[in-house]
C-alpha positions in Angstrom: 38.5 -3.8 -26.0 37.9 -7.3 -24.2 37.9 -5.8 -20.7 35.2 -3.3 -22.1 32.9 -6.2 -23.2 33.9 -8.1 -20.3 32.7 -4.9 -18.2 29.9 -4.6 -20.4 28.6 -8.5 -19.6 28.8 -7.9 -16.4 26.7 -4.6 -16.1 24.3 -6.5 -18.3 24.1 -9.5 -16.1 23.9 -7.4 -13.0 20.7 -5.6 -14.8 19.2 -8.7 -15.7 19.4 -10.0 -12.0 18.0 -6.8 -10.9 15.1 -6.7 -13.2 14.2 -10.2 -12.2 14.7 -9.2 -8.5 12.2 -6.5 -8.9 9.7 -8.6 -11.3 9.8 -11.7 -8.3 8.6 -8.4 -5.9 6.0 -6.9 -8.1 4.4 -10.5 -8.6 4.6 -11.1 -5.3 2.7 -7.7 -4.2 0.6 -8.6 -7.2 -0.5 -11.4 -5.5 -1.0 -9.8 -2.3 -3.2 -7.6 -3.6 -1.2 -4.5 -5.2 0.2 -2.2 -4.1 -2.8 0.6 -4.8 -5.0 -1.6 -2.7 -1.9 -2.0 0.4 -2.2 2.1 0.0 -5.6 1.9 1.1 -5.3 -0.1 4.4 -5.3 2.2 7.4 -5.5 -0.5 10.2 -5.4 -4.1 10.3 -7.0 -6.1 13.2 -6.5 -10.0 13.7 -7.3 -12.3 16.4 -6.6 -16.1 17.1 -4.4 -18.5 18.6 -0.6 -18.8 19.3 1.3 -22.0 20.3 4.2 -21.8 22.6 5.2 -25.4 21.9 2.0 -27.0 22.5 0.6 -24.4 25.0 -1.7 -22.2 23.7 -3.1 -18.7 24.5 -5.6 -16.3 22.3 -4.3 -13.7 21.0 -5.6 -10.0 19.6 -3.3 -7.4 17.6 -3.4 -4.4 16.1 -1.7 -2.6 13.5 -2.6 1.1 12.1 -0.8 3.1 9.4 2.0 3.6 9.0 3.8 1.5 11.9 1.9 1.5 15.3 1.5 -1.9 16.5 0.1 -3.8 19.7 -0.2 -7.4 20.9 -2.1 -8.8 23.6 -2.3 -12.3 25.2 -5.0 -12.8 27.7 -5.4 -16.0 29.7 -6.7 -17.2 32.9 -7.7 -13.4 34.0 -3.8 -12.4 33.1 -2.1 -10.9 30.1 0.7 -10.0 28.3 0.6 -6.8 26.3 3.3 -5.1 23.7 2.8 -2.2 22.0 4.9 0.2 19.6 3.5 3.6 18.9 5.5 5.1 16.3 8.2 6.3 18.3 8.8 4.2 21.5 7.4 0.9 22.8 6.4 -0.6 26.3 5.4 -4.2 27.5 3.7 -5.1 30.5 3.5 -9.0 31.8 1.1 -9.8 34.2 1.6 -13.3 34.4 4.9 -12.0 36.0 2.9 -9.7 38.3 3.8 -6.5 36.9 1.4 -3.6 37.2 3.3 -1.3 35.2 4.2 -1.3 31.7 8.0 -1.2 31.0 9.4 1.8 28.3 11.3 0.3 25.5 13.3 2.3 23.2 15.6 1.4 20.2 15.4 -1.9 19.0 13.9 -3.3 21.7 10.5 -1.3 21.0 10.6 -3.0 17.8 11.1 -6.5 19.2 7.5 -7.9 18.8 7.0 -11.8 20.5 5.3 -12.7 17.0 8.3 -11.2 14.9 6.2 -8.8 13.2 7.3 -5.9 10.9 6.0 -3.3 12.9 5.2 -1.3 9.5 1.7 -2.0 8.5 2.6 -1.7 4.5 5.0 -4.5 3.0 8.5 -3.3 3.4 8.7 -4.6 -0.7 7.0 -1.4 -1.8 9.2 0.9 -2.9 12.1 -0.6 -1.4 14.8 1.1 -2.9 13.4 4.1 -1.9 13.3 3.1 1.9 16.9 2.0 1.8 16.5 -1.3 1.9 18.1 -3.9 -0.7 17.3 -7.0 -2.7 19.3 -9.6 -3.8 18.4 -12.8 -5.9 19.9 -15.8 -4.5 19.8 -19.4 -6.4 16.5 -21.0 -6.6 15.5 -23.6 -4.0 12.9 -25.9 -2.6 11.2 -25.7 0.3 8.7 -28.9 1.3 9.0 -30.1 -2.1 8.0 -26.6 -3.7 10.1 -24.7 -6.1 11.0 -21.5 -4.7 12.9 -18.2 -5.6 15.4 -16.6 -2.9 15.8 -13.4 -2.2 18.3 -11.5 0.3 16.5 -8.7 1.2 18.6 -6.0 3.2 16.9 -3.5 5.4 18.5 -0.3 5.9 19.3 -0.7 9.2 21.4 -3.7 7.9 19.2 -6.1 9.1 19.5 -9.1 6.6 16.2 -11.3 5.8 16.1 -14.2 3.2 12.8 -14.6 1.7 12.0 -17.7 -0.4 8.6 -17.2 -2.9 6.3 -19.8 -4.6 7.7 -20.0 -8.1 3.9 -20.2 -9.1 1.8 -18.1 -7.3 5.1 -15.9 -6.0 3.3 -16.0 -2.6 6.3 -16.0 0.5 6.1 -19.2 1.7 9.2 -19.0 4.2 11.4 -16.4 5.6 14.8 -16.7 7.7 16.1 -13.9 9.7 17.5 -13.3 13.1 14.9 -13.3 15.8 14.0 -9.4 16.7 13.0 -11.0 20.4 16.0 -10.3 22.5 15.8 -13.8 24.9 16.2 -15.4 21.5 19.8 -14.4 22.1 19.5 -13.3 17.8 18.9 -17.0 16.9 18.1 -17.1 13.3 14.5 -17.8 13.3 12.5 -19.4 10.3 8.8 -19.2 9.4 6.7 -21.0 7.3 3.6 -19.0 6.1 0.6 -20.8 4.6 -3.1 -20.1 4.2 -3.2 -16.9 2.2 -6.7 -15.7 2.3 -8.1 -12.5 0.9 -9.4 -9.6 3.6 -10.4 -6.0 2.0 -8.4 -6.3 -1.0 -5.4 -7.7 0.4 -4.2 -11.3 1.0 -2.1 -12.5 4.1 -1.2 -15.7 5.6 -3.3 -16.9 8.2 -1.3 -19.9 9.8 2.9 -18.7 10.5 4.7 -21.3 12.1 8.4 -20.3 13.5 11.3 -22.4 14.1 14.7 -22.5 15.5 16.9 -25.1 14.3 13.8 -27.5 13.6 12.7 -26.9 17.3 9.2 -25.4 17.1 8.8 -21.8 18.7 5.6 -20.3 17.9 2.9 -20.9 15.6 0.6 -18.2 14.8 -2.9 -19.2 13.7 -5.5 -16.1 12.7 -9.4 -16.9 13.3 -10.1 -13.6 12.5 -8.9 -10.5 10.3 -10.6 -7.0 9.5 -9.3 -3.8 7.7 -9.5 -0.1 7.9 -11.5 -0.4 11.5 -11.0 2.6 13.2 -8.3 2.3 16.3 -7.6 5.1 18.6 -3.9 6.3 18.8 -4.3 6.0 22.8 -4.3 2.0 21.9 -0.5 1.7 21.7 -0.2 3.9 24.2 1.1 2.5 27.7 
């Protein structure tokens, strides 16, 4: 009987944790506009500034549903571009005098230099159906802000840690191994701020990333538009 009660208590505890995780993610999605509004988004185009350790470049990024992505960084008549067309990726670095694109496959195809998720729809929407897993960990404090901490494991096994403001449920920080192969899998910490509404959804206009406290990249969005026409050819090499 004691074993039965113990098993029942553990089961109830696990269910409560799962409900809490789902509750946090639901409130976060509500904060960013809600699932219905996200489902209406077919494209997002942003532009602004990349700051690589004090060196600043303009950028433009294109995201198209479900998982097409491209960003371009022009500077002094040259540019760096990288894209993913939903199947394969490519990049070209004119700063290194490259004139032909390099085709990327597998994880390299999704290794965006700004660590973006190539899927336009947030991974938290129907995450279980997508094969992801989320576990609530002990609450913590980030920059004097009380936060819920969730360990999010992608279908492919990649682990990410998200920190949600306990008041607004905005994601204020993320920790994950860098997608950029040049970083050698180092854990990157990204702080998100300045959330703004665009076309019914809300996204952070500032994302500042570091590795072991060393600033790597700060992305500042200056303009963002949704549901603009973006030709599929934009994502082709």
